[in-house]
Phi, psi and omega in degrees: 000152177290151181303321180299320179296318179296323178294318178301314181296316181297316179297323179296316179299318179298319180297319179298313180299319181297317179298316180297318182290328176297324182278355185301317184297318178298316184292331184282359183291321182194169176295324178296322176293317185294319187259336184232002181060031181059019181055039179242013180281140177289151182299324182289329176290317178296320178293318177297318179296319179299316178299313181298324180291325179284335184273066183272159180294317182301311179296321179296320177301315182293314182296317176301319180299315180294315180296318179299314185277327187248330183104198184303330181296345176302336176302322186291331175296321184280008167298338179297340181183320185292332177285344180052051182294344176301338181298328178298320179288320177297322181295317187278310185218326187292328178296314181287327177300316180291319182297324182298338182289337180055051178240177182261329183220165175296324180295318178297330178302333182300330178297320179293320185278321187243358179090180183255014177276196183302316182291324177292319179295318180295318178297319180295317180296313181292324177297318179297314179298316180297318181289329174294317178299318179295321179296318179297315178299320180292320176299319178302314180299312181291324180296317181292319179295317179296322179295317178299314183293304185291326177297319178294321182291314184267358180059049177229172180300133182304323181291323176295318178298319180296316179298319180300311183294316183292328177300314180295313181297325183294329183301308183277334178292311181294324185284320195239001174058216185293329176303310179297320179300309184293311183298315179291326178296318179296316177299315179295323181301318177298317180293316178299317181299317179298314182293324178298312181299317181297312183296320179297316179296317180300311181293321183290319186277320191260345187230122174246128179283141177286174181290331178230139178200170182254143169232186182217149178229152179280141176262167185289338182268009179094356176268182181225151183232129177279136177230150182265141178217170179246159180298321181294321177290319183293326181267008183295131181259341178271119185296138176286153178285324177226159175228170180229069183257141179270175169064218184296329182280358178296339179297343181257012183292329170275068194295317181298316179295319179300317181294315178300320179293318179295324177294318177298314179297318180294324178294317178296314182296316180295321181288339180264355182081190182212173176239199172067210190291333180292308184289339180299326178297327181282325174297332182271352183290151184281328188203172174301317181299314182290332174297320177290317182293319180296326177295313181299316179295318179301310181296317180300317179291324179295336181299334181287343179295324191285318171296332178295314181292328174295318179299315179297317179298320178297317179293326176294318177296321179299323176298321179293337179294339178281000176112350181238091182292135176294120187285308185269112181302330181286354177255003181299314184301305180295326180294318179297316181300319185281342187243342189243353185246147181283167177302151184077309177296321176301312179299317180294320181291317177299315178299319180295320181285324174296323176300318179298318179298314182291328179298314178293316181302309184294327178294317181295317180297314182298317180291320180295320179297328180301324181293321177294311187292308187280321193255347177241299184297305185287325184280322189243337186255324184209082184292340182260017182300138177282166178299324178296317178295322179294320178294320177299315177299324179301315183287319179294315181294325176300315180295321180293317177303318180298313182297313181296319178299320178296318180296328182290345181297343181283353186257005181229147187268330179204174185294316182296327177298313179295311185297320179297320180290320179297313186279321187255347179253282180300319179299322180296323181290334184265336191283329185297308177297328181295323182281321182296325185301333183277330197244354181230116185298328185285340180299128185243179184294328178293318177299319179295313185297310182288329175294317178296317178298315178299320180298317179295316180297316180295320181294315179291320178297318177299320180295323183278323188265317185223067184290345186265358182293152181303153182302317184292326177292320177300313182296314182296315181297311184289313181294320179297315178296320178296319180298313181299314180296316182300311183291318182298312180296320179300314183289338180270355182237170185287150178293164173292147182303142183297324179295323178293316182293318179293323177295317179299314182293322179300320183279315190271316180061055180278165170263174182123205186267080183237025185311306181299327180284318180298329181293348179276356185248161179294147183298322181294328176291319180295325178297318178294318179296317179300319180297316178296316181298317180297318178298318182294318180296314178299314181297326179294320178296335176274320187294324182296305176295329177301316181293318179297315180294323178301325179280323182289326186301307178292336176294319177292326177298318181297322181275358178059034173270084195293326177299314177297318184297312182290326177294316178295321179298318179297315179296319180298319179296316180297314180294324179295319177298315178299321180292326178297311184286327183277336187225302193300316184289348179263001179303131181297135180272353177228159176293136181279095181279180185293337182291343180262354184288149177297153185251119176290139182246356180226140178241020181292147178302141180274145180234000000 
């Protein structure tokens, strides 16, 4: 890299650390300040931070690899996680349901749902352990991706590069908590946005793809194979039912079935909510309305990621036109940066992508530490801990999570390997209890706890015993086993107390199988809840395709497939109008306080 580029990157790192250290004093006031920013963050800041957190280097490397090797249809593979389709559900109803609980973590939420007795405590403990495990796996994924990217750029060992980047991010993350995360994310978001716009304009104006060209895919033996494709096939927006890909990508040859499965998985995941850094933004939101607005802003900003990855893939293909096809799809991003961009812009883009990596990393660390501090240390180990002790625990646990995540990078061979296990293995084990807890009144804390434990054991066992089985088989095996354990334990143990259930329903107002609980409320309250639930269900059916089309439209623009672009634009406009009438105009203009909550009129035990 040119000296000027290195100076740009160094100055950027110094700026991040400075912002984090400035926010240290605010974060040190209390645990609530450290993890939620005292719930005083503006919706646009939370949304900007969410976008920056989702735009990680590891995910960008994988998505660029898929788009480079497969074309626009690579987006559909990333419905499994990279499209973040869960945002559509968070925008419509799941975000406000979580915000209404007024808690700090998903594990703390268990007290509201299952009570503070043995079943509630057990559910809270297992939820905290599971979310910490998920945070460690995610840190591992981001650390390895950042190492590959920065190592390629600086021509150093990837693990050394990963340690360097994480060291800088750790300074402000450990020191300033969510304040540092949000402030640095907003700063990073502006830089990322600038670099995305520049690269898209460069690719669109200066590079036209020919009708025929070569790409490359990874083989199972560690080598790579060049394959020929056409511009029309590469720019295709309607997913094929089958593909004929060799090597590692052969797992996607039953493409239509894979997409349907990923949509099914995303629907389950979205309907069950999420934990970690994503849901933390909603716990920090001021009101139902701001929870919706931050989601809308978050999704809108994420849409810019997709033309960017197409632009990078186009520039990578252009390098191959000179006779040397880029062999490893996961190296397209760093190779393009080093060969196709001018001085200063290279430095800004590298700084922006490193910023994206650190943005995701710091969010995961901050959210993961919250589970230790709030749900294990404060709840079970030291109930009388002072605010100072809680902040110290916050910083120590953040450092420990970082160290363990780095050590875990030695157990995975590539990024797609890690991501597949996180989304289809460990994620499958955690999502089943998460979804049942919202929609079935009889589901209790014991069912949640033992289901979560079974999910973790099955996911880790699958990784150790049968790491090569297809993703869908892994998901079915782990999710199915978790479901059986969750339901069996629930039916063999006592229900959650009726007072706990009525309080939960009064605050959250979910739809689903809540008949015995709903019968405890006045009919006029139930009518209002039914009206809100019906709107949310309708709006969700609109929001999911709306988000996918929103991402596909600028991708077609980049490839100059004008027929596809105008058709997608028309569909997007129709869906946007529908979303306005079904959801946006109904956003509450005031915070839904307790005076608006439904009033239970019966305290009889539920059967």
